[in-house]
DSSP file (Angstrom, degrees, kcal/mol; ACC not computed):
  #  RESIDUE AA STRUCTURE BP1 BP2  ACC     N-H-->O    O-->H-N    N-H-->O    O-->H-N    TCO  KAPPA ALPHA  PHI   PSI    X-CA   Y-CA   Z-CA
    1    1 A X              0   0    0      0, 0.0     2,-0.6     0, 0.0     0, 0.0   0.000 360.0 360.0 360.0 126.3  121.4   34.0  -47.0
    2    2 A X        -     0   0    0      1,-0.1    59,-0.1     2,-0.1    58,-0.0  -0.746 360.0-173.2 -86.8 123.2  122.7   34.1  -43.5
    3    3 A X        +     0   0    0     -2,-0.6     2,-0.6     2,-0.1    12,-0.2   0.303  49.3 109.0-102.3   9.8  121.9   30.8  -41.8
    4    4 A X        -     0   0    0     12,-0.1     2,-0.6    10,-0.1    12,-0.2  -0.771  64.4-140.6 -86.2 126.2  123.0   31.7  -38.3
    5    5 A X        +     0   0    0     -2,-0.6     2,-0.3    10,-0.5    10,-0.1  -0.774  37.5 149.0 -91.7 118.5  120.0   32.1  -36.1
    6    6 A X        +     0   0    0     -2,-0.6     2,-0.3     8,-0.1     7,-0.1  -0.985  16.1 175.7-148.8 137.8  120.3   35.0  -33.6
    7    7 A X        -     0   0    0     -2,-0.3     3,-0.1     5,-0.2     7,-0.0  -0.941  38.2-116.6-135.4 161.8  117.8   37.4  -32.1
    8    8 A X  S    S+     0   0    0     -2,-0.3    -1,-0.1     1,-0.2     0, 0.0   0.945 113.1  22.5 -62.3 -49.4  118.2   40.1  -29.5
    9    9 A X  S    S+     0   0    0     -3,-0.1    -1,-0.2     2,-0.0     2,-0.2   0.365  95.3 118.8-103.0   4.9  116.1   38.5  -26.8
   10   10 A X        -     0   0    0      1,-0.1    -3,-0.2     2,-0.1   110,-0.0  -0.482  47.5-161.8 -77.5 139.8  116.3   34.9  -27.9
   11   11 A X        +     0   0    0     -2,-0.2     2,-0.3     2,-0.1    -1,-0.1   0.264  58.7 115.6 -98.4  10.8  117.7   32.4  -25.5
   12   12 A X  S    S-     0   0    0      1,-0.1    -5,-0.2    -5,-0.0     2,-0.2  -0.588  71.6-118.9 -76.1 139.7  118.2   30.0  -28.5
   13   13 A X        -     0   0    0     -2,-0.3    -8,-0.1     1,-0.1    -2,-0.1  -0.558  33.4-102.3 -78.2 144.2  121.8   29.2  -29.3
   14   14 A X        -     0   0    0     -2,-0.2     2,-0.6   -10,-0.1    -8,-0.1  -0.362  28.8-145.8 -64.2 143.7  123.0   30.3  -32.7
   15   15 A X        -     0   0    0    -12,-0.2     2,-0.6   -10,-0.1   -10,-0.5  -0.962  10.1-159.1-112.9 118.3  123.3   27.5  -35.2
   16   16 A X     >  -     0   0    0     -2,-0.6     4,-2.0   -12,-0.2     3,-0.2  -0.866  10.5-150.6-101.5 122.3  126.2   27.9  -37.6
   17   17 A X  H  > S+     0   0    0     -2,-0.6     4,-2.5     1,-0.2     5,-0.2   0.846  96.6  57.7 -62.4 -34.0  125.8   26.0  -40.9
   18   18 A X  H  > S+     0   0    0      1,-0.2     4,-2.3     2,-0.2    -1,-0.2   0.931 107.3  47.6 -62.8 -43.6  129.6   25.7  -41.3
   19   19 A X  H  > S+     0   0    0      1,-0.2     4,-2.7    -3,-0.2    -1,-0.2   0.886 110.7  52.4 -62.5 -38.6  129.8   24.0  -37.9
   20   20 A X  H  X S+     0   0    0     -4,-2.0     4,-2.8     2,-0.2     5,-0.2   0.901 108.2  50.5 -64.8 -40.5  127.0   21.7  -38.8
   21   21 A X  H  X S+     0   0    0     -4,-2.5     4,-2.4     2,-0.2     5,-0.3   0.940 112.0  47.7 -60.9 -47.3  128.8   20.7  -42.1
   22   22 A X  H  X S+     0   0    0     -4,-2.3     4,-2.7     1,-0.2     5,-0.3   0.933 113.6  47.6 -60.1 -46.8  131.9   19.9  -40.1
   23   23 A X  H  X S+     0   0    0     -4,-2.7     4,-2.7     2,-0.2     5,-0.3   0.936 112.9  47.5 -61.4 -48.0  130.0   17.8  -37.5
   24   24 A X  H  X S+     0   0    0     -4,-2.8     4,-2.3     2,-0.2    -1,-0.2   0.929 118.0  40.5 -61.3 -46.7  128.0   15.8  -40.1
   25   25 A X  H  X S+     0   0    0     -4,-2.4     4,-2.2    -5,-0.2    -2,-0.2   0.924 116.2  48.4 -72.5 -43.7  131.0   15.0  -42.2
   26   26 A X  H  X>S+     0   0    0     -4,-2.7     5,-2.5    -5,-0.3     4,-0.5   0.925 114.7  46.3 -62.4 -43.2  133.4   14.3  -39.3
   27   27 A X  H ><5S+     0   0    0     -4,-2.7     3,-0.8    -5,-0.3    -1,-0.2   0.918 112.8  50.3 -63.7 -42.3  130.9   12.1  -37.6
   28   28 A X  H 3<5S+     0   0    0     -4,-2.3    -1,-0.2    -5,-0.3    -2,-0.2   0.843 115.9  41.3 -64.1 -33.9  130.1   10.3  -40.8
   29   29 A X  H 3<5S-     0   0    0     -4,-2.2    -1,-0.2     2,-0.2    -2,-0.2   0.414 109.6-124.4 -93.9   0.8  133.8    9.7  -41.5
   30   30 A X  T <<5S+     0   0    0     -3,-0.8     2,-0.3    -4,-0.5    -3,-0.2   0.949  70.9 118.6  54.2  54.6  134.5    8.8  -37.8
   31   31 A X      < -     0   0    0     -5,-2.5     2,-0.2    -6,-0.1    -1,-0.2  -0.973  61.1-120.2-144.8 153.8  137.1   11.4  -37.5
   32   32 A X     >  -     0   0    0     -2,-0.3     4,-1.2     1,-0.1     3,-0.3  -0.629  23.2-120.1 -96.1 158.7  137.6   14.5  -35.4
   33   33 A X  H  > S+     0   0    0      1,-0.2     4,-1.9    -2,-0.2     3,-0.3   0.886 114.4  59.0 -61.6 -37.9  138.0   18.0  -36.7
   34   34 A X  H  4 S+     0   0    0      1,-0.2    -1,-0.2     2,-0.2    -3,-0.0   0.849 101.7  55.3 -60.4 -33.8  141.4   18.2  -34.9
   35   35 A X  H  4 S+     0   0    0     -3,-0.3     3,-0.3     1,-0.2    -1,-0.2   0.854 115.2  36.8 -69.0 -33.8  142.6   15.2  -37.0
   36   36 A X  H  < S+     0   0    0     -4,-1.2     2,-0.6    -3,-0.3     4,-0.2   0.652 101.1  76.1 -92.8 -14.3  141.8   16.9  -40.3
   37   37 A X  S  < S+     0   0    0     -4,-1.9     2,-0.3    -5,-0.2    -1,-0.2  -0.204  79.4  94.4 -91.9  45.0  142.8   20.4  -39.3
   38   38 A X  S    S-     0   0    0     -2,-0.6     2,-2.0    -3,-0.3    -3,-0.0  -0.876  91.7 -97.9-127.0 162.2  146.5   19.6  -39.6
   39   39 A X  S    S+     0   0    0     -2,-0.3     2,-0.4     2,-0.1    -2,-0.1  -0.572  74.4 134.5 -82.6  81.7  148.9   20.1  -42.4
   40   40 A X        -     0   0    0     -2,-2.0    -2,-0.1    -4,-0.2     0, 0.0  -0.982  47.6-158.0-134.6 141.1  148.7   16.5  -43.7
   41   41 A X        +     0   0    0     -2,-0.4     2,-0.1     4,-0.1    -2,-0.1   0.123  41.0 142.8-108.2  21.1  148.3   15.2  -47.2
   42   42 A X     >  -     0   0    0      1,-0.1     4,-2.9     4,-0.0     5,-0.2  -0.431  56.3-127.6 -59.8 131.4  146.9   11.8  -46.3
   43   43 A X  H  > S+     0   0    0      1,-0.2     4,-2.3     2,-0.2     5,-0.1   0.851 105.1  48.4 -54.2 -43.4  144.4   11.0  -49.0
   44   44 A X  H  > S+     0   0    0      2,-0.2     4,-1.9     1,-0.2    -1,-0.2   0.909 114.4  45.8 -66.7 -41.9  141.5   10.2  -46.6
   45   45 A X  H  > S+     0   0    0      2,-0.2     4,-2.5     1,-0.2    -2,-0.2   0.902 112.2  51.3 -67.2 -40.8  142.1   13.3  -44.5
   46   46 A X  H  X S+     0   0    0     -4,-2.9     4,-2.9     1,-0.2    -2,-0.2   0.917 108.3  52.7 -61.7 -42.9  142.3   15.5  -47.6
   47   47 A X  H  X S+     0   0    0     -4,-2.3     4,-2.5    -5,-0.2    -1,-0.2   0.914 109.4  48.6 -60.1 -43.6  139.1   14.0  -48.9
   48   48 A X  H  X S+     0   0    0     -4,-1.9     4,-2.3     2,-0.2    -1,-0.2   0.931 112.6  47.9 -63.6 -45.5  137.3   14.9  -45.7
   49   49 A X  H  X S+     0   0    0     -4,-2.5     4,-2.5     1,-0.2    -2,-0.2   0.923 112.3  50.0 -59.6 -43.4  138.6   18.5  -45.8
   50   50 A X  H  X S+     0   0    0     -4,-2.9     4,-2.9     1,-0.2    -2,-0.2   0.892 108.5  52.7 -64.2 -38.8  137.6   18.8  -49.4
   51   51 A X  H  X S+     0   0    0     -4,-2.5     4,-2.7     2,-0.2     5,-0.3   0.934 110.0  48.1 -60.2 -45.8  134.1   17.5  -48.6
   52   52 A X  H  X S+     0   0    0     -4,-2.3     4,-2.3     1,-0.2    -2,-0.2   0.939 114.2  45.6 -62.1 -46.5  133.7   20.1  -45.9
   53   53 A X  H  X S+     0   0    0     -4,-2.5     4,-2.0     2,-0.2    -1,-0.2   0.901 111.8  53.1 -62.9 -40.6  134.9   22.9  -48.2
   54   54 A X  H  X S+     0   0    0     -4,-2.9     4,-2.5     1,-0.2    -2,-0.2   0.947 113.1  42.1 -59.5 -50.5  132.7   21.6  -51.0
   55   55 A X  H  X S+     0   0    0     -4,-2.7     4,-2.7     1,-0.2    -1,-0.2   0.846 109.5  58.1 -70.0 -31.8  129.6   21.7  -48.9
   56   56 A X  H  <>S+     0   0    0     -4,-2.3     5,-2.3    -5,-0.3     6,-0.4   0.899 111.0  44.2 -62.0 -38.5  130.5   25.0  -47.3
   57   57 A X  H ><5S+     0   0    0     -4,-2.0     3,-1.0     3,-0.2    -2,-0.2   0.928 114.4  48.2 -68.6 -45.7  130.6   26.4  -50.9
   58   58 A X  H 3<5S+     0   0    0     -4,-2.5    -2,-0.2     1,-0.3    -1,-0.2   0.848 114.9  44.9 -66.4 -34.1  127.4   24.7  -51.9
   59   59 A X  T 3<5S-     0   0    0     -4,-2.7    -1,-0.3    -5,-0.2    -2,-0.2   0.383 108.4-127.6 -92.2   4.4  125.5   25.8  -48.8
   60   60 A X  T < 5 +     0   0    0     -3,-1.0    -3,-0.2    -4,-0.2    -4,-0.1   0.913  50.4 156.7  54.0  54.1  126.9   29.4  -49.1
   61   61 A X      < -     0   0    0     -5,-2.3     2,-0.3     1,-0.2   -43,-0.1   0.578  63.8 -41.1 -86.0  -8.6  128.4   29.7  -45.6
   62   62 A X  S    S-     0   0    0     -6,-0.4    -1,-0.2    -5,-0.1    -2,-0.1  -0.970  76.2 -53.3 168.8 180.0  130.9   32.3  -46.6
   63   63 A X     >  -     0   0    0     -2,-0.3     4,-2.5    -3,-0.1     5,-0.2  -0.177  58.2 -99.2 -71.0 170.2  133.4   33.5  -49.1
   64   64 A X  H  > S+     0   0    0      1,-0.2     4,-2.6     2,-0.2     5,-0.2   0.903 126.1  50.9 -56.9 -41.9  136.2   31.4  -50.4
   65   65 A X  H  > S+     0   0    0      2,-0.2     4,-2.3     1,-0.2    -1,-0.2   0.911 109.6  49.1 -64.7 -42.6  138.6   33.1  -47.9
   66   66 A X  H  > S+     0   0    0      2,-0.2     4,-0.9     1,-0.2    -2,-0.2   0.922 113.0  47.4 -63.4 -44.0  136.2   32.5  -45.0
   67   67 A X  H >< S+     0   0    0     -4,-2.5     3,-0.7     1,-0.2     4,-0.4   0.934 114.9  45.5 -63.1 -46.5  135.8   28.8  -45.8
   68   68 A X  H ><>S+     0   0    0     -4,-2.6     5,-2.6     1,-0.2     3,-1.9   0.846 100.6  68.0 -66.3 -34.5  139.6   28.3  -46.3
   69   69 A X  H ><5S+     0   0    0     -4,-2.3     3,-1.4     1,-0.3    -1,-0.2   0.809  87.9  66.6 -57.3 -31.7  140.5   30.2  -43.1
   70   70 A X  T <<5S+     0   0    0     -4,-0.9    -1,-0.3    -3,-0.7    -2,-0.2   0.783 113.1  32.5 -61.6 -25.7  138.9   27.4  -41.0
   71   71 A X  T < 5S-     0   0    0     -3,-1.9    -1,-0.3    -4,-0.4    -2,-0.2   0.212 116.4-108.2-113.2  12.4  141.7   25.1  -42.3
   72   72 A X  T < 5S+     0   0    0     -3,-1.4     2,-0.3     1,-0.2    -3,-0.2   0.899  80.8 128.9  57.2  41.3  144.4   27.7  -42.6
   73   73 A X      < -     0   0    0     -5,-2.6    -1,-0.2    -8,-0.1    -2,-0.1  -0.800  55.5-119.6-120.0 163.3  144.1   27.4  -46.4
   74   74 A X    >>  -     0   0    0     -2,-0.3     4,-1.3    -3,-0.1     3,-0.6  -0.410  35.4 -93.5 -98.1 179.4  143.6   30.1  -49.0
   75   75 A X  H 3> S+     0   0    0      1,-0.2     4,-2.2     2,-0.2     5,-0.2   0.825 121.1  60.4 -62.0 -33.5  140.8   30.6  -51.5
   76   76 A X  H 3> S+     0   0    0      1,-0.2     4,-2.5     2,-0.2    -1,-0.2   0.867 101.5  53.6 -64.7 -35.8  142.6   28.6  -54.2
   77   77 A X  H <> S+     0   0    0     -3,-0.6     4,-2.4     2,-0.2    -1,-0.2   0.881 107.6  51.2 -65.1 -37.7  142.6   25.5  -52.0
   78   78 A X  H  X S+     0   0    0     -4,-1.3     4,-2.3     2,-0.2    -2,-0.2   0.921 110.4  48.2 -66.3 -43.5  138.8   25.9  -51.6
   79   79 A X  H  X S+     0   0    0     -4,-2.2     4,-2.4     1,-0.2    -2,-0.2   0.913 111.8  50.0 -61.7 -42.2  138.3   26.1  -55.3
   80   80 A X  H  X S+     0   0    0     -4,-2.5     4,-2.6     1,-0.2    -2,-0.2   0.905 109.4  51.7 -62.5 -41.7  140.6   23.1  -55.9
   81   81 A X  H  X S+     0   0    0     -4,-2.4     4,-2.5     2,-0.2     5,-0.2   0.915 109.2  50.4 -61.3 -43.5  138.5   21.2  -53.2
   82   82 A X  H  X S+     0   0    0     -4,-2.3     4,-2.2     1,-0.2    -2,-0.2   0.931 112.7  45.7 -61.9 -46.0  135.3   22.0  -55.0
   83   83 A X  H  X S+     0   0    0     -4,-2.4     4,-2.1     1,-0.2    -1,-0.2   0.890 111.4  53.4 -64.2 -38.7  136.6   20.8  -58.4
   84   84 A X  H  X S+     0   0    0     -4,-2.6     4,-2.4     2,-0.2    -2,-0.2   0.929 110.1  46.0 -63.2 -45.8  138.1   17.7  -56.8
   85   85 A X  H  X S+     0   0    0     -4,-2.5     4,-2.6     1,-0.2    -1,-0.2   0.907 111.3  52.3 -66.0 -40.6  134.7   16.7  -55.3
   86   86 A X  H  X S+     0   0    0     -4,-2.2     4,-1.6    -5,-0.2    -1,-0.2   0.881 109.9  50.0 -61.1 -36.7  132.9   17.4  -58.5
   87   87 A X  H  X S+     0   0    0     -4,-2.1     4,-1.6     2,-0.2     5,-0.2   0.910 109.9  50.1 -66.5 -42.8  135.4   15.2  -60.3
   88   88 A X  H  X S+     0   0    0     -4,-2.4     4,-3.2     1,-0.2     8,-0.4   0.907 108.0  53.8 -60.8 -41.5  134.8   12.4  -57.7
   89   89 A X  H  < S+     0   0    0     -4,-2.6    -1,-0.2     1,-0.2    -2,-0.2   0.894 112.6  44.3 -59.4 -40.0  131.1   12.8  -58.2
   90   90 A X  H  < S+     0   0    0     -4,-1.6    -1,-0.2    -5,-0.2    -2,-0.2   0.764 128.9  23.0 -76.6 -25.4  131.5   12.3  -61.9
   91   91 A X  H  < S+     0   0    0     -4,-1.6     2,-0.6     1,-0.2    -2,-0.2   0.640 110.6  61.9-120.1 -17.3  134.0    9.4  -61.7
   92   92 A X     X  -     0   0    0     -4,-3.2     4,-2.6    -5,-0.2     5,-0.2  -0.919  52.4-166.8-124.8 108.3  133.7    7.5  -58.4
   93   93 A X  H  > S+     0   0    0     -2,-0.6     4,-2.3     1,-0.2     5,-0.2   0.894  89.8  51.0 -59.0 -43.7  130.4    5.8  -57.5
   94   94 A X  H  > S+     0   0    0      1,-0.2     4,-1.8     2,-0.2    -1,-0.2   0.925 114.1  42.6 -63.0 -45.9  131.3    5.2  -53.9
   95   95 A X  H  > S+     0   0    0      2,-0.2     4,-2.5     1,-0.2    -1,-0.2   0.861 111.4  56.0 -70.5 -34.1  132.3    8.8  -53.3
   96   96 A X  H  X S+     0   0    0     -4,-2.6     4,-2.5    -8,-0.4    -2,-0.2   0.917 106.9  50.7 -61.1 -42.2  129.3   10.1  -55.2
   97   97 A X  H  X S+     0   0    0     -4,-2.3     4,-2.4     2,-0.2    -2,-0.2   0.906 110.0  49.7 -62.4 -42.4  127.0    8.1  -52.9
   98   98 A X  H  X S+     0   0    0     -4,-1.8     4,-2.8     2,-0.2     5,-0.3   0.934 110.5  49.9 -60.8 -45.9  128.7    9.6  -49.9
   99   99 A X  H  X S+     0   0    0     -4,-2.5     4,-2.4     1,-0.2    -2,-0.2   0.912 111.1  49.3 -60.6 -42.8  128.3   13.1  -51.2
  100  100 A X  H  X S+     0   0    0     -4,-2.5     4,-2.1     2,-0.2    -1,-0.2   0.902 111.5  49.0 -64.3 -41.1  124.6   12.4  -51.9
  101  101 A X  H  X S+     0   0    0     -4,-2.4     4,-2.1     2,-0.2    -2,-0.2   0.926 113.2  46.3 -64.1 -45.2  124.1   11.1  -48.4
  102  102 A X  H  X S+     0   0    0     -4,-2.8     4,-2.9     1,-0.2     5,-0.2   0.896 109.9  55.1 -64.1 -38.7  125.8   14.0  -46.8
  103  103 A X  H  X S+     0   0    0     -4,-2.4     4,-2.3    -5,-0.3    -1,-0.2   0.909 107.5  49.4 -61.6 -42.2  123.9   16.4  -49.0
  104  104 A X  H  X S+     0   0    0     -4,-2.1     4,-1.9     2,-0.2    -1,-0.2   0.932 113.0  46.8 -62.2 -45.7  120.6   14.9  -47.9
  105  105 A X  H  X S+     0   0    0     -4,-2.1     4,-1.9     1,-0.2    -2,-0.2   0.931 114.1  47.1 -61.6 -45.9  121.6   15.2  -44.2
  106  106 A X  H  X S+     0   0    0     -4,-2.9     4,-2.6     1,-0.2    -1,-0.2   0.845 108.1  55.6 -68.6 -33.3  122.8   18.8  -44.6
  107  107 A X  H  X S+     0   0    0     -4,-2.3     4,-2.4    -5,-0.2    -1,-0.2   0.899 107.1  50.5 -64.3 -39.0  119.7   19.8  -46.5
  108  108 A X  H  X S+     0   0    0     -4,-1.9     4,-2.3     2,-0.2    -2,-0.2   0.910 111.8  47.6 -64.0 -41.3  117.5   18.6  -43.6
  109  109 A X  H  X S+     0   0    0     -4,-1.9     4,-2.7     2,-0.2    -2,-0.2   0.915 110.6  51.6 -65.1 -42.3  119.7   20.6  -41.2
  110  110 A X  H  X S+     0   0    0     -4,-2.6     4,-2.5     1,-0.2    -2,-0.2   0.913 110.2  48.8 -61.7 -42.6  119.4   23.7  -43.5
  111  111 A X  H  X S+     0   0    0     -4,-2.4     4,-2.8     2,-0.2     5,-0.2   0.917 110.9  51.3 -62.9 -42.7  115.6   23.4  -43.6
  112  112 A X  H  X S+     0   0    0     -4,-2.3     4,-2.8     1,-0.2    -2,-0.2   0.932 110.7  48.1 -58.8 -46.4  115.6   23.0  -39.8
  113  113 A X  H  X S+     0   0    0     -4,-2.7     4,-2.4     1,-0.2    -2,-0.2   0.917 112.6  48.3 -62.1 -43.4  117.7   26.2  -39.4
  114  114 A X  H  X S+     0   0    0     -4,-2.5     4,-2.3     2,-0.2    -1,-0.2   0.911 113.2  47.1 -64.6 -42.2  115.5   28.1  -41.8
  115  115 A X  H  X S+     0   0    0     -4,-2.8     4,-2.7     2,-0.2     5,-0.2   0.907 111.8  50.8 -65.3 -41.4  112.3   27.0  -40.0
  116  116 A X  H  X S+     0   0    0     -4,-2.8     4,-2.5    -5,-0.2    -2,-0.2   0.906 109.9  50.7 -61.8 -40.9  113.8   27.8  -36.7
  117  117 A X  H  X S+     0   0    0     -4,-2.4     4,-2.1    -5,-0.2    -2,-0.2   0.914 110.5  49.1 -63.1 -43.2  114.7   31.3  -38.0
  118  118 A X  H  X S+     0   0    0     -4,-2.3     4,-1.8     1,-0.2    -2,-0.2   0.932 112.7  47.2 -61.5 -46.4  111.1   31.8  -39.3
  119  119 A X  H  X S+     0   0    0     -4,-2.7     4,-2.3     1,-0.2    -2,-0.2   0.889 109.2  54.1 -64.1 -38.8  109.6   30.7  -35.9
  120  120 A X  H  X S+     0   0    0     -4,-2.5     4,-1.9     1,-0.2    -1,-0.2   0.911 107.9  50.2 -61.1 -41.8  112.0   33.0  -34.0
  121  121 A X  H  X S+     0   0    0     -4,-2.1     4,-0.7     1,-0.2    -1,-0.2   0.865 112.0  48.1 -64.7 -35.6  110.9   35.9  -36.1
  122  122 A X  H  X S+     0   0    0     -4,-1.8     4,-0.7     1,-0.2    -1,-0.2   0.847 111.6  50.1 -71.9 -33.3  107.3   35.1  -35.4
  123  123 A X  H  X S+     0   0    0     -4,-2.3     4,-2.1     1,-0.2     3,-0.3   0.832  93.5  74.4 -75.6 -33.5  107.9   34.7  -31.7
  124  124 A X  H  X S+     0   0    0     -4,-1.9     4,-1.5     1,-0.3     3,-0.2   0.893  97.2  45.3 -52.5 -50.0  109.7   38.0  -31.2
  125  125 A X  H  X S+     0   0    0     -4,-0.7     4,-2.0     1,-0.2    -1,-0.3   0.872 111.0  55.6 -63.4 -32.1  106.6   40.3  -31.4
  126  126 A X  H  X S+     0   0    0     -4,-0.7     4,-2.7    -3,-0.3    -1,-0.2   0.870 102.2  56.2 -66.1 -35.4  104.8   37.9  -29.1
  127  127 A X  H  X S+     0   0    0     -4,-2.1     4,-2.4     1,-0.2    -1,-0.2   0.896 106.7  49.8 -62.0 -39.4  107.5   38.3  -26.5
  128  128 A X  H  X S+     0   0    0     -4,-1.5     4,-2.2     2,-0.2    -1,-0.2   0.909 110.6  49.9 -65.3 -41.0  107.0   42.0  -26.6
  129  129 A X  H  X S+     0   0    0     -4,-2.0     4,-2.6     2,-0.2    -2,-0.2   0.916 111.0  49.3 -62.3 -43.2  103.2   41.5  -26.1
  130  130 A X  H  X S+     0   0    0     -4,-2.7     4,-2.8     2,-0.2    -2,-0.2   0.911 109.9  51.3 -62.5 -43.1  103.8   39.2  -23.2
  131  131 A X  H  X S+     0   0    0     -4,-2.4     4,-2.2     1,-0.2    -1,-0.2   0.910 111.1  48.1 -61.9 -41.5  106.1   41.7  -21.6
  132  132 A X  H  X S+     0   0    0     -4,-2.2     4,-2.5     2,-0.2    -2,-0.2   0.913 112.1  49.1 -65.3 -42.2  103.5   44.4  -21.9
  133  133 A X  H  X S+     0   0    0     -4,-2.6     4,-2.6     2,-0.2    -2,-0.2   0.899 110.1  51.3 -63.7 -40.2  100.8   42.1  -20.5
  134  134 A X  H  X S+     0   0    0     -4,-2.8     4,-2.2     2,-0.2    -1,-0.2   0.911 110.1  50.0 -62.6 -41.2  103.1   41.2  -17.6
  135  135 A X  H  X S+     0   0    0     -4,-2.2     4,-2.1     2,-0.2    -2,-0.2   0.927 112.2  46.8 -61.5 -46.1  103.7   44.9  -16.9
  136  136 A X  H  X S+     0   0    0     -4,-2.5     4,-2.5     1,-0.2    -2,-0.2   0.887 110.0  53.8 -64.3 -38.8   99.9   45.6  -17.0
  137  137 A X  H  X S+     0   0    0     -4,-2.6     4,-2.6     2,-0.2    -1,-0.2   0.905 107.4  50.5 -62.7 -41.9   99.3   42.7  -14.7
  138  138 A X  H  X S+     0   0    0     -4,-2.2     4,-2.5     1,-0.2    -1,-0.2   0.919 111.0  49.4 -61.4 -43.2  101.8   44.0  -12.2
  139  139 A X  H  X S+     0   0    0     -4,-2.1     4,-2.4     2,-0.2    -2,-0.2   0.896 110.5  50.0 -63.8 -39.6  100.0   47.4  -12.3
  140  140 A X  H  X S+     0   0    0     -4,-2.5     4,-2.8     2,-0.2    -2,-0.2   0.919 110.5  50.2 -64.3 -42.9   96.6   45.8  -11.8
  141  141 A X  H  X S+     0   0    0     -4,-2.6     4,-2.8     1,-0.2    -2,-0.2   0.921 110.9  48.8 -61.4 -43.7   97.9   43.8   -8.8
  142  142 A X  H  X S+     0   0    0     -4,-2.5     4,-2.5     2,-0.2    -1,-0.2   0.913 111.6  49.6 -62.4 -41.7   99.4   47.0   -7.3
  143  143 A X  H  X S+     0   0    0     -4,-2.4     4,-2.6     2,-0.2    -2,-0.2   0.920 111.9  48.0 -63.3 -43.9   96.1   48.8   -7.9
  144  144 A X  H  X S+     0   0    0     -4,-2.8     4,-2.8     2,-0.2    -2,-0.2   0.909 111.1  50.9 -63.4 -42.1   94.1   45.9   -6.3
  145  145 A X  H  X S+     0   0    0     -4,-2.8     4,-2.7     2,-0.2    -2,-0.2   0.917 111.1  48.7 -60.2 -43.3   96.5   45.9   -3.3
  146  146 A X  H  X S+     0   0    0     -4,-2.5     4,-2.6     2,-0.2    -2,-0.2   0.910 112.1  48.6 -63.2 -42.7   96.1   49.6   -2.9
  147  147 A X  H  X S+     0   0    0     -4,-2.6     4,-2.8     2,-0.2    -2,-0.2   0.914 111.7  49.5 -63.5 -42.3   92.3   49.3   -3.0
  148  148 A X  H  X S+     0   0    0     -4,-2.8     4,-2.6     2,-0.2    -2,-0.2   0.926 112.3  47.4 -62.6 -45.5   92.4   46.4   -0.5
  149  149 A X  H  X S+     0   0    0     -4,-2.7     4,-2.1     2,-0.2    -2,-0.2   0.910 113.3  48.5 -61.2 -43.1   94.6   48.5    1.8
  150  150 A X  H  X S+     0   0    0     -4,-2.6     4,-2.4     2,-0.2    -2,-0.2   0.903 111.6  49.9 -64.1 -41.9   92.3   51.5    1.4
  151  151 A X  H  X S+     0   0    0     -4,-2.8     4,-2.0     1,-0.2    -2,-0.2   0.918 110.1  50.3 -64.2 -42.5   89.2   49.3    2.1
  152  152 A X  H  X S+     0   0    0     -4,-2.6     4,-1.6     1,-0.2    -2,-0.2   0.880 110.8  49.3 -64.0 -36.9   90.8   47.9    5.2
  153  153 A X  H  < S+     0   0    0     -4,-2.1    -1,-0.2     1,-0.2    -2,-0.2   0.907 111.1  50.0 -66.9 -41.5   91.7   51.4    6.5
  154  154 A X  H  < S+     0   0    0     -4,-2.4    -2,-0.2     1,-0.2    -1,-0.2   0.843 109.1  51.7 -67.1 -33.7   88.1   52.5    5.8
  155  155 A X  H  <        0   0    0     -4,-2.0    -1,-0.2     1,-0.2    -2,-0.2   0.859 360.0 360.0 -72.0 -34.9   86.6   49.5    7.7
  156  156 A X     <        0   0    0     -4,-1.6    -1,-0.2    -5,-0.2    -2,-0.2   0.491 360.0 360.0 -73.3 360.0   88.8   50.2   10.8
């Protein structure tokens, strides 16, 4: 399922779930993406990167290669990150709680994106109807203007 919202005529900005995952986790950990997107093996930074990769996999934002590419990592690193977070969930209460909190936040965002996508699909045909009505209204105005001009000529 593609969670990026885009339409031909929509002025809504696309919402990318991968970007949302990064924002939620980086904000929650009080860290910037630039700080974790370096070749560093600091435990806290590695955990944040692994969380992002884990949720990117769980929310199906792309293939292993696509997910890893964001961090200049390969698919094997993404698989390792997923296994590591699953291990933390099973063995570390504090990290399990963090994962559950992030999951709740990300689920709300995913629902918002899906609802927005549904509404956008419903609005698109209405935009075409509005455009047609505007076109007809312009034609009616022109016809009325012509009638008014003709009437004024006839009166003179």
